[in-house]
C-alpha angles and dihedrals in degrees: 000000000000109000092234091056091043089057090056091046092052091048092050092050092052098040096050099033097245098161090122090054138077125211103249104171138005137178143168125226137174117248139170131226126226090274092056095251115142126234137159125252123207110207123197127189113200120194124200108258091230089069105093101157123099110273119213115243111264094017121114115194123216112289094029111140120218114195126184124196124190104220098199093044092043098220142100109254105172134033125170131178105202113247088359092281114138130190091179118141089217129079102200098182111031092161094042092214128146092238090055092050092043091052090053091049091050089056093045099045106024089234124132120238116241089011105057099015133019136195113262104162134021137181137161093278107029153013137222123210132189137185127234141178113239089333093312121113120234137211128251081039136201117235132173126192126190126182131180139179129251093281095046101261114148112254100170141003122181131171119193126192124358140283109268120240110222089223088069094058122094100198122208142148118268108242102149118125133192090241091060093055100036094134090055092046091052092049092051091053100089137179110239135163112236122195114240111206094192094051097034092226142095115261119209110221140163106235136169118251101216117235140153117251118204116243092252090053093234101112143026126220119204117256095224111072096220090056091063092071095044122110111230113221109158096182122154109231115224135168139179099220137014124258111242095205134114117241109225111218128203133186114274117228110214097175116067105216115203140192127244090251092053093047098049092035090057089228114194090349090137094049111111124212102244136145123231123221088249092054091050093052094044090049090063092057093046091051092047091053092050092050092045090053101041102030102028096164097047104080110154092013093097134056129196099233104177148347127224126192114218130181096267105016148014119250119214111194117206123188135187108269102236142121123250097020124197120251085254105055125194106252143178118199117199118202118209135185105247092213102046098021089224124143113264100175144319135222127210117195094199092115092067089062092066089087089062097050092099093047119109113240120255117275119242113273114255099178115078123230091248092051091049092050092054090051093048098050095094092050102048116102133199110195123183114248132165108233128187109247115201091200093066099021093234143091108265129190113260138165119246105224111206148130132201091205134064139191120251102234092213105042099024091228125143111248132185108240090225091060096059 
């Protein structure tokens, strides 16, 4: 084994008390943090030494320890003992107190408890911590979870996101009100058909699509982090005649395996996942050809809604072109090689709709959008949140626009979304 990897292995064995384990498998893959910056992850799978039988590839028996080390960041970021069973020789948290866990995290991460991370959830066998800015949460966020068994042995440690540099924060006072952004609020209140498992039917409701609104009220930023790097297209795909051609499909590799030289050489770490204007235009043709070949009679039924650049492929998301969609929309995702712009594969989620075949269709909406908006006003919230803005390269203060309630589009009653 490369001596640099061996050093990490030795450190993991000592830090997590893995004397009763043997290193069974290891690999390196390329990953990206919440800011889109690339780094390389070294993954180790440790098996208890007492296991002598042949273990099936891809299977991790109880007690197996999976440890992940971020090479560029030089720290362990994930540890899992399969099924919560630990053969570690160390008991990290004999007192099982939050202060004991926080002290361990300070040593592991270099962060300061109650300053850089704060307790948000606690139970008998674990704690969850999050970071904030002056008491205000931020997105992408930083979360840490630690779990232990009844005697205080570590069973899992996961850190999500990244510690926020104060230089990236553009501080300001939150002054935004719902009245100032009423046009945006109205637009985010949308008529959708939600499936009701208890009633076996689709229920038409007016519900808020949660988004972040910038403090000046001029822009919105998607709530889901992955949506912020997507390229919106929203083009209806039409054709005059089908394409009598077979679409060759190949296996899609999600994980980007890497060599030791690539990892420690930081190869392509500064390369961002972006789409060129040419790739966007060529994607439209590729998608049209796939739809022409696989759905020849459905011209105009589909629209190319968005494109997403991944490490090894480009995703083109197609949706049924219809008003008042259900929360689970019929979709086709086309995977393309970013270099050749050739089809690699496609995925149709139609099979998941089989569970809704017995559901009654949604009734026609009786309540108007304006009436629903008036009813929803008392339930709509606008909570301050610092959100990373790619336009300025900093976290800016925004308002999270949301509501836990909705309006039944037939009866006009207020309903908790969780009750549908």
